[in-house]
Structures are given as structure tokens and as C-alpha cells.
C-alpha positions in Angstrom: 95.0 99.1 63.8 92.5 96.4 64.6 88.7 96.4 65.3 87.6 93.7 67.6 83.9 92.9 68.2 82.0 91.1 71.0 81.0 88.5 68.5 84.8 87.6 68.0 85.0 89.1 64.6 88.3 91.0 64.0 88.9 93.5 61.2 92.5 94.4 60.5 93.2 98.0 59.3 89.5 98.9 59.1 88.4 101.7 56.8 86.0 104.4 57.9 83.2 102.6 56.1 83.9 99.3 57.9 83.9 101.2 61.2 80.6 102.8 60.5 79.0 99.5 59.4 80.3 97.5 62.4 79.3 100.2 64.9 75.8 100.5 63.5 75.2 97.1 65.2 76.3 98.3 68.6 73.7 97.6 71.2 71.6 95.5 68.9 73.9 92.8 67.5 77.1 93.7 69.4 77.7 94.3 73.1 81.1 96.1 72.6 83.6 97.1 70.0 87.3 97.9 70.5 89.6 99.7 68.1 93.2 99.0 69.1 96.4 100.7 68.0 98.3 98.3 70.4 97.6 96.6 73.7 97.9 99.8 75.7 96.3 102.2 73.2 92.7 101.8 72.2 89.2 103.2 72.0 86.2 101.1 73.1 82.4 101.4 73.3 79.4 99.5 74.4 75.8 100.2 73.7 72.3 99.3 74.8 69.0 98.5 73.0 67.9 102.1 73.2 70.9 103.4 71.2 72.8 104.9 74.2 76.5 104.2 74.0 79.5 104.8 76.3 82.9 105.6 75.0 86.4 105.2 76.5 89.9 105.7 75.2 93.3 104.7 76.6 96.7 106.1 75.6 98.8 103.7 77.7 98.0 102.6 81.2 95.4 103.4 83.8 96.6 107.0 84.3 95.8 107.6 80.6 92.4 105.8 80.5 89.4 108.1 80.1 85.7 107.9 79.6 83.1 110.2 78.2 80.5 110.9 81.0 77.7 111.4 78.4 75.3 108.9 76.9 76.3 109.1 73.3 74.5 108.2 70.1 75.9 105.6 67.8 76.6 108.4 65.2 78.8 110.2 67.8 80.6 107.0 68.6 81.2 106.2 64.9 82.6 109.7 64.4 85.0 109.3 67.3 86.1 105.9 66.2 86.7 107.2 62.6 88.8 110.1 64.0 90.8 107.8 66.2 91.4 105.4 63.3 92.6 108.4 61.2 95.0 109.5 63.9 93.1 112.6 64.7 92.4 113.8 68.3 89.3 115.9 67.4 87.2 113.6 69.6 89.2 114.7 72.6 88.3 118.4 72.0 84.7 117.8 71.1 83.7 115.5 73.9 84.1 115.9 77.7 86.5 113.3 79.3 87.2 112.2 82.8 89.7 109.7 84.2 88.3 106.2 84.4 90.5 105.4 87.4 90.7 108.6 89.5 93.9 108.9 91.5 93.6 107.7 95.1 93.7 110.4 97.7 97.0 110.6 99.6 96.7 109.3 103.1 96.1 111.8 105.9 99.2 112.8 107.9 99.5 111.1 111.3 100.8 114.3 112.8 101.9 117.6 111.4 105.5 116.4 111.0 105.0 112.8 110.0 103.1 111.3 107.0 101.8 107.7 107.2 104.4 105.7 105.4 102.2 102.7 104.6 102.1 99.2 106.0 105.6 99.3 107.4 104.5 102.2 109.7 101.3 100.5 110.7 102.5 98.5 113.8 104.0 101.5 115.5 100.9 103.6 114.9 98.7 100.8 116.2 100.7 100.5 119.4 100.6 104.2 119.9 96.8 104.2 119.4 96.3 101.5 122.0 98.5 103.2 124.6 96.7 106.5 124.1 93.4 104.8 124.4 94.4 103.0 127.6 95.7 106.2 129.1 92.4 108.0 128.3 90.4 105.1 129.8 92.4 105.2 133.0 92.0 109.0 133.3 88.2 108.6 132.8 88.1 105.9 135.5 90.0 108.1 137.9 87.6 111.0 137.4 84.6 108.7 137.9 86.2 107.3 141.1 86.7 110.9 142.5 83.0 111.7 141.8 81.8 108.5 143.5 84.0 109.3 146.5 82.6 112.8 146.8 79.1 111.6 146.4 79.5 109.0 149.2 81.1 111.5 151.5 78.2 113.9 151.0 75.7 111.1 152.0 77.2 110.5 155.4 
């Protein structure tokens, strides 16, 4: 376990007391603090001068990276960091969490029986779109020509 601060100080195997002392400077002396288990598992927080903090944790990769949507106090962040350092997951139950990277919506189906397959399918779809657009334009031009012919016939 390692605690890394925005001022480049690093604390290896920090105790609950060290965590509380370091995080007390969040927003005033420090921009952010990260508590790492390893590269893909960590908790991090940043704060502002008014004492509002944000909080995130990651349990390996973007799909497991979450943020708390609330503005937290430094005390709430200290408690969460201490629980995380102790191996507890109480912070997960006590605070609301949302994915930091929401999953992208799947692409819309091109038709009922065919789903857009990505870039490899794009040229065929583009050609089909142009052909359909050209057909509609020709149909519209034919309708306009019929109305003009009828209008001219009625004038004579």
C-alpha cells in the first residue's frame, strides 16, 4: 500500500494516523492524494479551498472505476481512505457510487435483421444511403415535373 500526494511525497504502508494527517491538507496544501494497492487498484481524492472533496476508487480497469457523486467533507474522505487501507469495503456500502466511464450505448441496428458491424460495414452502408437518396431525389423531380406539366396545360 502506498499513499502518493500532489506534492510528490510518498508514504509506504501508511497508518490510519498518517492517512488522516495527510488528507487534512487536501484542498489547502494538496491538490490530490492517491492510495494505491497496485497500479490498477486505488482510491483517490481531490479537494478545493472550501473543503469539498471528490472521491474515486478503482478495482482494476475502466469497467471497475467508480466515483462518488456527492461533495464529501475531508472527514468522510479520511474515513473512506482508512477503510480502504484496512481492506474493508464499508465505504462502498455507506456512499453512493456511479461508474466513472459509463458504458457506450450499442449502435442502432441498420435494419431489423442486421446490426451495424463497425467500420468494416461502413462503406456498404454509405453506398446504400447515397443510392436511396438519389432515388428519392429523382422521384421528387418526377413529381414536380408532372405538376409543372399539368399547370402549363391548364394555362393554355
